[in-house]
C-alpha positions, 0 to 999 in steps of 0.5 A: 098171167098174160103180162108174165107171158108177154115178158117171157116172149119179149125176153126170148125175142131180145135173146134171139136178136142179141145172139144174131147180132153177136154172130154177125159182129163176129163175122165182121171182126174176124174177116176184117182182122184176117184182111188186115193181118194177112194183107189180103183183102179180096172181093169175097172177104169184102162182100162177106163183111158188107153182107154181115154189116147189112144184116147187123143193121137189120137186127139193130132196127128190129131191136129199135122197133121192139123198144118202141113197141115196149115203150108204147105199151108202157104208157 
């Protein structure tokens, strides 16, 4: 029973991370498209793209850490 609970918790954590990654990537893509299509790329847009990119890197590192933890538990 404990193992099933752990798998459920892992599943929820992965879903949360993927959802957050998707949201950040939507910002990156949307703002980049806006800048390209309008020809306007002001500092606010660039800062938003940069911040979303940095947040995405943190989320990717979290996924990597989760993968390492799972692989260490498995053997």
